[in-house]
C-alpha positions, 0 to 999 in steps of 0.5 A, spaced: 601 597 575 594 598 576 592 595 569 597 589 570 593 588 577 587 588 574 589 583 568 592 578 574 585 578 577 581 578 570 585 572 567 583 567 571 576 569 572 575 569 564 579 562 564 574 559 569 568 562 565 570 559 559 571 552 562 564 552 565 561 554 558 565 548 555 563 543 560 556 546 560 556 545 552 559 538 552 554 536 557 548 538 554 551 536 547 552 529 550 545 529 554 542 530 547 545 524 544 542 519 549 536 516 547 530 519 551 524 515 553 518 515 548 513 521 550 507 518 553 511 512 555 506 509 561 509 507 567 508 500 567 512 499 560 519 498 563 524 500 557 530 497 562 528 490 560 530 491 553 537 493 556 537 488 560 536 483 555 542 486 551 547 486 556 545 479 558 546 477 550 553 481 551 555 477 557 552 470 556 551 469 548 557 464 546 557 466 538 559 472 535 555 478 536 553 483 530 551 489 533 548 492 527 544 486 526 541 486 533 539 493 532 535 492 526 532 486 529 530 490 535 527 495 531 523 490 526 521 486 533 518 493 535 514 494 529 512 487 528 509 487 535 503 492 532 500 487 528 499 491 522 502 487 516 503 494 512 507 497 518 514 495 516 521 496 518 526 495 513 534 495 514 538 498 508 538 493 503 531 491 504 529 499 504 533 499 497 528 494 494 522 497 497 524 504 493 526 500 487 519 497 487 515 503 488 519 506 482 516 500 478 523 497 476 523 490 478 523 483 476 518 478 479 511 474 477 507 480 477 501 480 482 499 484 488 499 481 495 496 482 502 494 480 508 487 478 509 484 474 515 491 473 517 493 469 511 497 471 505 493 472 499 493 474 492 489 481 491 490 481 484 494 478 478 496 483 474 494 483 466 499 479 462 504 477 467 507 470 469 502 470 475 496 471 471 499 466 465 500 461 471 493 461 473 493 465 480 486 468 481 484 473 486 483 470 493 488 465 493 491 463 499 499 463 499 501 458 505 508 457 502 513 460 498 518 455 496 520 452 502 518 458 507 511 458 510 508 465 510 504 465 516 508 469 520 511 474 515 509 480 513 507 482 505 514 486 504 517 479 506 513 475 502 514 480 496 522 479 497 521 472 497 517 472 491 521 477 487 527 475 483 531 475 477 528 474 470 528 467 468 528 464 475 522 460 478 519 460 484 514 455 487 508 458 490 503 453 495 496 455 494 489 454 497 483 456 493 476 456 495 472 450 493 479 446 493 480 440 497 487 440 496 493 445 495 496 446 489 503 448 487 504 453 482 511 454 479 512 461 476 517 463 472 519 470 473 520 476 468 520 483 467 513 486 469 510 491 464 503 493 466 499 497 462 495 503 465 488 503 462 485 501 455 478 502 452 473 498 447 466 499 444 462 493 446 454 492 444 454 498 439 454 504 445 457 501 451 464 504 452 468 498 457 474 502 460 479 497 464 483 500 469 489 496 471 492 500 476 493 507 479 500 508 477 503 515 475 501 517 468 494 514 469 490 521 468 495 523 463 494 517 459 486 517 460 486 524 458 488 522 451 483 517 450 477 521 453 476 525 446 476 518 443 470 516 447 466 522 446 467 522 439 464 514 439 457 512 439 458 510 446 452 513 451 454 508 457 460 506 461 462 500 464 468 502 468 472 495 470 476 495 476 477 488 477 483 485 479 486 493 480 490 493 486 490 500 487 496 505 487 497 513 487 491 517 491 492 523 486 491 518 480 484 516 483 482 523 485 484 525 478 480 519 475 474 521 479 474 528 476 472 525 469 466 522 472 463 527 477 462 534 478 467 539 480 468 539 488 465 533 489 468 529 495 472 523 493 475 520 500 476 522 507 483 521 510 482 519 517 488 520 522 485 517 528 480 520 534 481 527 536 485 529 530 483 533 524 481 529 518 483 531 510 478 531 505 480 530 497 475 533 492 474 533 485 478 539 481 474 538 474 473 536 467 466 532 468 466 530 461 463 523 463 459 525 469 452 524 465 454 517 462 450 512 465 455 508 469 456 501 472 463 499 476 465 492 476 469 490 482 472 483 485 476 481 491 482 484 487 479 491 487 483 494 492 486 501 495 485 507 490 481 502 486 476 502 492 476 509 493 474 511 486 469 505 486 466 508 492 466 515 490 462 514 484 457 510 488 456 515 493 456 521 489 451 518 483 445 515 484 445 512 477 452 508 479 451 501 481 457 496 483 457 489 480 461 483 482 464 481 488 466 484 495 472 488 494 479 486 498 478 492 503 485 495 503 484 502 506 490 504 510 495 510 508 502 508 509 508 514 510 515 512 508 520 515 513 527 515 511 532 513 517 539 513 519 544 509 515 539 508 510 534 504 514 526 506 512 520 505 516 513 504 512 508 506 517 500 506 517 498 514 519 491 514 517 485 510 514 481 512 508 473 513 509 468 513 503 464 520 502 459 516 506 464 515 511 464 508 511 471 505 513 474 501 507 480 497 511 478 490 512 471 491 510 471 492 503 465 495 498 459 490 498 456 490 490 449 493 489 449 487 485 453 481 487 455 476 481 460 471 482 465 469 477 467 462 478 474 458 476 470 454 470 467 461 468 475 464 468 477 457 464 472 457 459 472 465 457 465 466 460 464 473 464 457 473 467 459 480 471 460 483 464 454 480 462 450 483 468 453 490 467 450 490 459 443 487 461 442 493 466 445 498 461 440 496 456 433 499 455 
């Protein structure tokens, strides 16, 4: 009888405890699903304005609403407001295009582009591609792609407009230094295949090493060429980084190891004031570190190519940079996968040279400036190579 009495008292209490637990769990779970204000949001940044606009659009807009498209648009606008052409939000469709690009499986015209002084600029037409064959040069300003003006679009948006299936044509309206009028280039798209590296013996004892890009496999390819260079009559090196748009930091670091002593500083990754920096150093090989070396750079030398050129210049007194000021692309982007297949490519750091000079938007100034004009290009002349040979000759 006493047990039944106790059960009659305990059973309602147990139900109440279970109810409280379920309510508490549901409340906290639901609360955690609500988007929280960004950490450190200033008091004068009124986030409710965004929701006011959203609700007014719902209430007043006469057309049909695509809610997912509205969310993508809001995210894109937030990122665009940073004013950084290399920090970009991709919806799921554009995210897949971006991933295809960095894997190397794409069709297009074959050139690297970037934003310089607010204008869409050709960083470098790549070797043997439709862009190079059409006559596009580093430094060309593209102000219109087909019927779309480029002034207010990001580099990734421009890439999407320029890329396309093999055999199709894109019209690029271009301004070039020294021109009084713009010119339209009609470029036929193709499958883009670019070599990593080539070398040749010139003037009897100079190895001219041309690096086209710092893509995956460059160091492996170069390791097969080094024995050929060492076994040749070559006693000096011209390292040609002109029109090299960059690529993977790892490959630049590995390449530096052939020309520098083990443990020398290649570059510094700076994450901003008050944050710890990261240093990248050579890991060995050193096979070409005693060869007198000249590095050729121009407006198309960017990113990883600028890192390698600066590393050799800052660590070795016998290395001279010849040519024109480089592009100045020295920021680091991290791709972050988001829900639903979207992606955020965000600038997280900047590269510094071993002497702690900022590369981004400044570029590298050559020790010996030699311009290569359009006439030189069209007539097969190369005064930059000529100057390098002159300085290397006794």
